[in-house]
Structure formats: C-alpha cells, structure tokens
N, C-alpha and C positions, 0 to 999 in steps of 0.2 A: 545262501545268502550271504551279500558280502556287506561289508562292514564299513559303516557311513562314520566320516566326523561330523557332520552332522554342518547346515548353517549357521550363525549365530550375528544377525543382519542389526546394525543399529538404524532405528531411525531415523530418515530425514525433517522429519515433524519434530520443531522446538520444542513442545509441552512434552512428548513421548518417550524423548530423547531424552528432556533433564529429571522428566518420572522418574527411568530407568540409571541415570547418572546416582539421583536420589539414594535408592535402591544399591548401586552399587557401592555409592560412600559411606551407607548404614551399616553397611556386612561389611565394608572395611576396620571400618571403628569398631563393630564389636569381635573382629577378631584382633583386635588392637595388633599386641607386638608378634603375632603368628600367623597375622595378614599378609602371601605370597606380593600383595601389592606396591607391599615395599621394599620390593629391589626395583620396581619397573625404574628406565633411568628415561627423564627428563621426565618423566611427570608426578607429580609431587599431589601426591591425594587429601594433603595436608591444608596445602595451597589451595585448590580448586574447588576443596569437599565444600569449604562454608559460599564459597561462591552461586551455588545451585541452586538454593532457596530467593535470591534475590534476584536470579536471574530467570526464574519463575514465577516470581510475585509480578519483576517486570515483563514478562511476556502475558499474562493476567490483565495488566493493565494499560498492553497495547490492544489488546484484545477485546476490552472493553469502550477503547479509543474508537478502533476501526467500526463499531457496535452505534459507538457515535455521527462517525464521521456518515456511517450508510444512513443514515436515519435523520442526518441534516442533511445530506445528496437528496433523495427521495423528500422529503416538506419544500428542500429550495423547489425543485425542479415543478411542484405545485403553482409556483409563486412562476416562475419564469411564463410560460406558457401566455396566458396573459399579459405580462409584462414584454415580452416579446411580437405579439397580435397589435398592440398600444402604441408601440416603434414604429412598426411596420405601416399605420395607419400614417402614425401622424407624419411616417417620413413619407409616401404617399402626396400627401396634403398639403407641406411644407412644399416639395419638388411641385405641384400644378400651380400653385400659388407664387413662383418662383420661379419659374419654367425658362425666361428667360439669361437669370441670374442664377444658377443651383448653388453656388457656391455661398449663397446667404445660407443657407442648410448647416455650416458647418458655424453658426453663431446659435444654433443647436446644438451644435457636440455631434453632427452626426460629420460623416470621413467622407470627399466630395473624391472622386476620380475622375480625371480627362483623360486616359487613357482609353482606350476600346479592348471589351472584352472578347479575349478570344471565343472560337468556338468548339465546341467539347468535340477533343477528337482532331483539333489540329494543331498539328505538331511542327509549324511553321512560328517564325519570331516576328 
C-alpha cells in the first residue's frame, strides 16, 4: 500500500478558518520556545495570534447583522406590496384625470417619460 503525505486543507469559511487559527495559536503558545512555528519567515504568531479573537468576534457580529438585515428585508417586503399597488392605482387615476397633460403627474412625484417604449426584442434604436 502506498504511503500518503495527506492533504491538510484550510477552510475558506471564515469561522472555520479562524477557529483553526485559534487552535494553532494555542498550541504554539503551549509549546513556548520549542514551537516549530518560531522559525517561520514572514509570519509572526506573536503579532497575528492576538487578532484572532477580535476577528472571530467581528465575524460573529457581522453574522448577527446579516440575520437582522434578512429579517428587515422580509418585513419591508411585506409592506411594499400594498404600497406598490397604491402607487399604481394612484398613477392610473391621475393619468386618466390628466390625460391631456400627463406632465402634471410630476407634481405628485412621478417621472414622466416622453419617449416611446421599444417593443420587447426590438434591437433597433
């Protein structure tokens, strides 16, 4: 049977990566002056180690805000349907009342576009 050197992946998931880094840093601290990580060139665990907890806390805070954001969007979406229907009905009524001068709808906050709308699939300008 062939001997394998083994794959040792590092997760791209921030929480998993930070959790792994915390374990490596703890082991590095436990090893003290005998830690093989002391000979790394360009990586100073004394400098990056203390930032792991802060990065993990910021990640958890961001996840909390993400959940709050998703909840806020769902609640917003429940409110926007009747608002959109109200806008469409109001636009249609005001357009009917002002059929000879639709520009008056700008007084109500509507945008009036004078150009002709192209048919779907029409690629001509």
